[in-house]
C-alpha positions as CSV (number, residue, x, y, z in Angstrom):
1,M,199.9,91.6,71.5
2,R,203.2,92.1,69.7
3,P,204.6,89.4,67.5
4,P,206.7,86.6,69.1
5,T,210.3,87.5,69.6
6,K,213.1,84.9,69.3
7,L,215.0,84.8,72.6
8,A,217.5,82.0,72.5
9,K,218.2,78.3,71.6
10,L,218.0,76.0,74.5
11,E,220.9,74.0,73.2
12,T,223.1,74.1,70.1
13,A,222.8,70.5,68.9
14,S,225.1,68.9,66.3
15,K,223.6,67.3,63.3
16,V,222.4,63.8,63.9
17,S,222.1,61.5,60.9
18,D,219.1,59.6,62.2
19,N,217.2,61.8,64.6
20,K,213.9,60.0,64.1
21,S,215.3,56.7,65.2
22,K,216.9,58.4,68.2
23,R,213.6,60.0,69.3
24,E,211.7,56.8,68.9
25,T,214.3,54.9,70.9
26,E,214.2,57.4,73.8
27,V,210.3,57.4,73.9
28,A,210.3,53.6,73.9
29,R,212.7,53.6,76.9
30,Y,210.4,56.1,78.6
31,L,207.3,54.0,78.0
32,A,209.1,50.9,79.2
33,G,209.7,52.5,82.6
34,N,213.0,54.4,82.2
35,K,212.0,57.9,83.4
36,T,215.4,59.5,82.7
37,P,215.8,59.8,78.9
38,K,218.7,61.7,77.4
39,P,218.1,65.5,77.3
40,S,218.8,65.5,73.6
41,L,215.4,63.9,72.8
42,I,213.3,67.0,72.9
43,A,215.8,69.8,73.4
44,E,217.8,69.4,70.2
45,N,217.3,72.2,67.8
46,I,214.3,73.7,69.7
47,N,213.9,77.5,69.7
48,L,212.3,79.3,72.6
49,W,209.7,81.9,71.8
50,E,207.9,84.1,74.2
51,A,204.8,86.0,73.4
52,G,204.5,89.5,74.7
53,S,202.5,89.4,77.9
54,Q,200.1,91.8,79.5
55,S,199.1,92.0,83.1
56,N,195.9,90.0,82.5
57,Q,197.5,87.3,80.3
58,R,199.5,84.2,81.0
59,T,203.1,84.0,79.8
60,T,203.1,81.8,76.8
61,A,206.2,80.2,75.2
62,R,206.4,78.2,72.0
63,Y,208.8,75.4,71.3
64,D,209.3,75.1,67.6
65,F,211.0,72.0,66.1
66,A,213.5,72.8,63.4
67,P,212.3,71.3,60.1
68,E,215.5,69.3,59.4
69,C,215.2,67.3,62.6
70,S,211.5,66.9,63.2
71,P,210.1,63.4,62.6
72,L,207.0,64.4,64.6
73,R,205.8,67.1,62.1
74,V,202.2,66.2,61.3
75,R,199.7,68.8,60.3
76,L,196.6,67.4,61.9
77,L,194.2,70.2,61.0
78,A,195.4,70.4,57.4
79,A,195.8,66.7,56.7
80,S,192.9,65.2,58.6
81,T,189.6,64.6,56.8
82,P,186.6,64.7,59.1
83,L,185.2,61.2,59.7
84,I,181.6,60.9,58.5
85,I,179.6,58.3,60.3
86,T,176.2,57.3,59.0
87,G,173.6,55.4,60.9
88,M,173.9,54.8,64.7
89,K,176.0,57.4,66.5
90,S,179.4,56.0,67.7
91,S,179.9,55.5,71.4
92,P,182.6,57.3,73.4
93,W,184.5,54.0,73.5
94,Q,184.4,53.7,69.7
95,R,185.6,57.3,69.2
96,R,188.5,56.7,71.6
97,I,189.5,53.5,69.9
98,Q,189.3,55.0,66.4
99,R,191.3,58.0,67.5
100,A,194.0,55.8,69.1
101,E,194.3,53.8,65.9
102,K,194.6,57.0,63.8
103,L,197.3,58.5,65.9
104,A,199.2,55.2,66.1
105,N,199.5,55.3,62.3
106,E,200.6,59.0,62.3
107,Y,203.1,58.9,65.2
108,S,205.4,56.0,65.0
109,F,207.1,56.9,68.3
110,A,203.7,56.4,70.1
111,S,202.4,53.5,68.0
112,E,203.2,50.8,70.6
113,I,201.5,52.6,73.6
114,L,198.5,53.7,71.5
115,S,198.0,50.2,70.0
116,F,198.1,48.9,73.6
117,Y,195.6,51.5,74.7
118,A,193.2,50.5,71.9
119,S,193.3,46.9,73.0
120,I,192.6,47.9,76.6
121,A,189.8,50.2,75.4
122,R,188.1,47.4,73.5
123,F,188.1,45.2,76.6
124,Q,186.9,48.1,78.7
125,Q,184.0,48.8,76.2
126,E,182.8,45.2,76.5
127,L,183.2,45.3,80.3
128,Y,181.3,48.6,80.5
129,S,178.3,46.9,78.7
130,R,178.4,43.9,81.1
131,L,178.6,46.2,84.2
132,E,175.7,48.3,82.8
133,A,173.6,45.1,82.5
134,E,174.5,44.1,86.1
135,S,173.5,47.6,87.3
136,E,170.1,47.3,85.6
137,K,169.5,43.9,87.4
138,A,170.3,45.5,90.7
139,V,167.4,47.9,90.4
140,A,164.9,45.0,90.7
141,T,167.0,42.6,92.8
142,P,168.1,43.5,96.3
143,Y,171.6,42.5,97.3
144,S,173.2,42.1,100.7
145,S,176.9,41.5,100.1
146,G,177.9,44.5,98.0
147,P,176.9,45.7,94.5
148,P,176.7,42.8,92.0
149,E,179.1,44.6,89.7
150,L,181.9,43.8,92.1
151,K,181.8,40.1,91.3
152,T,181.9,40.9,87.6
153,L,185.0,43.1,88.1
154,I,186.8,40.4,90.0
155,V,186.1,37.6,87.5
156,S,187.1,40.0,84.7
157,F,190.5,40.6,86.0
158,G,191.9,37.3,84.7
159,P,190.8,37.8,81.1
160,F,191.9,41.5,81.3
161,L,195.4,40.3,82.3
162,V,195.5,38.0,79.3
163,V,194.8,41.0,77.0
164,V,197.7,42.8,78.7
165,E,200.0,39.9,78.1
166,K,199.2,39.8,74.4
167,H,199.4,43.6,73.7
168,A,201.4,45.4,76.4
169,P,205.0,46.6,76.3
170,A,207.5,43.9,77.5
171,P,207.9,45.1,81.1
172,L,204.1,44.9,81.7
173,V,203.8,41.5,80.1
174,A,205.9,39.8,82.9
175,I,204.0,41.7,85.6
176,A,200.6,40.7,84.2
177,R,201.7,37.1,83.9
178,E,202.8,37.0,87.5
179,L,199.7,38.7,88.7
180,R,197.5,36.3,86.9
181,T,198.9,33.4,89.0
182,S,198.0,35.1,92.3
183,S,194.3,35.5,92.0
184,E,193.9,35.5,95.8
185,S,195.3,39.1,95.9
186,W,193.0,40.5,93.2
187,S,190.2,41.6,95.5
188,E,192.5,43.5,97.9
189,L,194.4,45.1,95.0
190,L,191.2,46.3,93.3
191,D,189.9,47.6,96.6
192,Q,193.1,49.6,97.2
193,S,193.3,51.0,93.7
194,W,189.7,52.2,94.0
195,S,190.6,54.6,96.8
196,P,191.5,58.1,95.5
197,S,194.2,58.3,98.2
198,E,196.1,55.4,96.5
199,S,198.3,56.6,93.6
200,A,199.1,54.2,90.7
201,D,202.8,54.3,91.6
202,C,203.4,50.7,90.6
203,P,202.4,48.6,87.6
204,E,200.1,46.4,89.5
205,K,198.0,49.4,90.6
206,F,198.1,50.8,87.1
207,L,196.6,47.5,85.8
208,A,193.9,47.5,88.5
209,R,193.0,51.1,87.7
210,A,192.7,50.3,84.0
211,L,190.2,47.5,84.9
212,L,188.2,49.7,87.3
213,Q,188.0,52.7,85.0
214,P,184.9,51.6,83.1
215,Y,183.1,51.0,86.4
216,A,184.1,54.5,87.6
217,E,182.9,56.0,84.4
218,L,179.6,54.1,84.6
219,L,178.9,55.2,88.1
220,R,179.7,58.8,87.2
221,V,177.4,58.7,84.2
222,R,174.6,57.3,86.2
223,S,175.0,59.8,89.1
224,V,173.0,63.0,89.4
225,M,176.2,65.0,89.9
226,K,176.0,68.5,88.3
227,P,179.2,70.3,89.0
228,N,178.1,73.6,87.5
229,D,179.2,75.6,90.5
230,Y,182.1,73.4,91.5
231,T,185.5,75.2,91.4
232,H,187.9,72.9,93.3
233,A,190.9,71.2,91.7
234,T,190.0,67.6,92.6
235,C,187.4,65.6,90.8
236,P,183.9,66.3,92.1
237,F,182.9,62.7,91.7
238,C,185.8,60.5,92.7
239,G,188.1,63.0,94.5
240,R,191.2,62.4,92.4
241,K,193.5,65.0,91.1
242,A,192.9,66.1,87.5
243,G,194.6,64.1,84.9
244,L,194.5,66.6,82.1
245,G,192.9,69.9,81.0
246,V,190.4,70.6,78.2
247,L,189.8,73.8,76.4
248,R,186.3,73.8,74.8
249,P,185.2,76.5,72.3
250,Q,183.1,79.2,74.0
251,G,182.1,82.4,72.2
252,D,185.2,83.9,70.7
253,G,187.5,82.0,73.0
254,A,187.7,78.8,75.0
255,S,186.7,77.8,78.5
256,R,189.1,75.8,80.6
257,L,187.9,72.5,82.2
258,L,189.7,69.9,84.1
259,M,189.2,66.2,83.4
260,C,189.6,63.2,85.7
261,S,191.6,60.5,84.1
262,F,189.7,57.8,86.1
263,C,186.0,58.5,85.9
264,L,186.4,61.1,83.1
265,A,184.3,63.8,84.9
266,E,184.8,67.3,83.6
267,W,184.4,70.5,85.5
268,E,185.2,74.2,84.9
269,F,188.3,75.7,86.4
270,R,189.9,79.2,86.3
271,R,192.3,79.8,83.4
272,I,195.0,81.5,85.6
273,L,195.2,79.2,88.6
274,C,197.5,76.3,89.4
275,P,195.4,73.2,90.2
276,N,198.0,72.0,92.7
277,C,199.1,74.9,94.8
278,D,196.5,77.7,93.8
279,E,199.2,80.0,92.4
280,Q,197.6,82.9,90.6
281,D,200.6,84.9,89.4
282,N,200.5,84.6,85.6
283,K,204.3,85.2,85.5
284,K,204.8,82.0,87.4
285,L,202.3,79.9,85.3
286,P,204.1,79.5,81.9
287,V,202.3,77.6,79.1
288,Y,204.4,75.8,76.5
289,T,203.4,74.3,73.1
290,A,205.3,72.4,70.4
291,S,204.6,72.9,66.7
292,D,204.0,69.2,66.3
293,F,201.3,69.3,69.0
294,D,200.1,72.9,68.6
295,Y,196.7,72.0,70.1
296,I,198.2,70.5,73.3
297,R,199.5,72.9,76.0
298,V,201.9,72.0,78.8
299,E,200.7,74.2,81.6
300,C,203.4,74.6,84.3
301,C,203.7,76.1,87.7
302,D,207.1,77.5,88.7
303,T,206.0,77.7,92.3
304,C,205.2,74.0,93.0
305,K,207.0,72.7,89.8
306,T,204.0,70.6,88.6
307,Y,202.5,70.6,85.2
308,I,199.3,69.4,83.4
309,K,198.7,68.9,79.7
310,S,195.6,70.5,78.2
311,V,194.0,69.6,74.9
312,D,192.6,72.7,73.0
313,L,189.6,71.6,71.1
314,S,189.2,75.1,69.7
315,K,192.3,74.3,67.6
316,N,191.6,70.6,66.9
317,G,188.0,69.5,67.2
318,L,188.9,66.0,66.1
319,A,190.9,65.3,69.2
320,E,189.8,62.9,71.9
321,P,191.3,64.5,75.0
322,M,192.3,61.4,76.9
323,V,193.8,59.7,73.8
324,D,195.6,62.7,72.4
325,E,197.1,63.4,75.9
326,I,198.6,59.9,75.8
327,A,199.9,60.3,72.3
328,A,201.8,63.5,73.3
329,A,204.3,61.6,75.4
330,P,207.3,63.7,74.1
331,L,205.8,66.7,75.9
332,D,205.9,64.7,79.2
333,L,209.6,64.0,78.5
334,W,210.3,67.6,77.9
335,A,208.5,68.8,81.1
336,Q,210.3,66.2,83.3
337,Q,213.7,67.1,81.8
338,H,213.0,70.7,82.8
339,G,212.2,69.9,86.4
340,Y,208.4,69.6,86.4
341,S,206.4,66.7,87.9
342,K,203.0,65.6,86.4
343,L,200.0,66.5,88.6
344,Q,198.4,63.0,88.0
345,L,199.5,60.1,85.8
346,N,197.2,59.1,83.0
347,L,195.5,55.7,82.5
348,M,198.7,54.3,80.9
349,G,200.7,55.2,84.0
350,M,202.5,58.1,82.2
């Protein structure tokens, strides 16, 4: 493959005295629910690079932030020190929480949403343990009115909403407070949000999905599902669309997997294939990266105009895919500004 060739600047941006404050403000607006940030957020001083492509390779472009206007520049691989944990092995929940706290300290623009996620994950971890205990009881105790975990979920919604009120961005606080006063609707809301055909297109359903996520993960972990030969684009366990992609080291390269953002199932998927419309032409499947997130790929399809972010663990083995995908919110901003729609929103509704 020949060296990357500089093609053109997307925009010629004037110098801005406080670019960092500008980016943080725009990301904050996005996280608060404003889905139309100013185009200058990501497009300023970004150079487009395109690697030489061969017939059996995907077209790959790189967006490189200019040093003088890049508040996001963090060298994760060079600056990070591997965490050494002695004694009992940390749980997946602990690893997600620790990763969210670490990235919140590194990326000020994502600090609010990552701190909120860490608070939610702590509640989810405790809920997971209680649900697990209820499941163990069910083995020896027959039940006639639905699994006993359902009662635990419903009675946990109130305390969960209290956590949201304490730690969520302002727009969600008011919604959580209002929802907490209408407990008669909780059962129906949770039931609707459990269905894979229901998208989390409103804050109420996002909150319900966040509560249900530990239960979905528990059921998936306890299932006998072995999706070794599964090649479809939807989750083999819960039937939802993939929330993100993961590239795991394999031999001299990396294998592509899709991950469900609800039950967190992973399954192998072809590298050159759109998970939405099955497009196979590599020229119509561009992949974009930014220097500040060089291990996270924005995999787009020019046929159906959807995209999915993938975390490349062969480049950053310290990443927690679900957490790092949330942290890379500027990549979502860039993709949406360029006409792409996300295949499936993540647990934070982004």
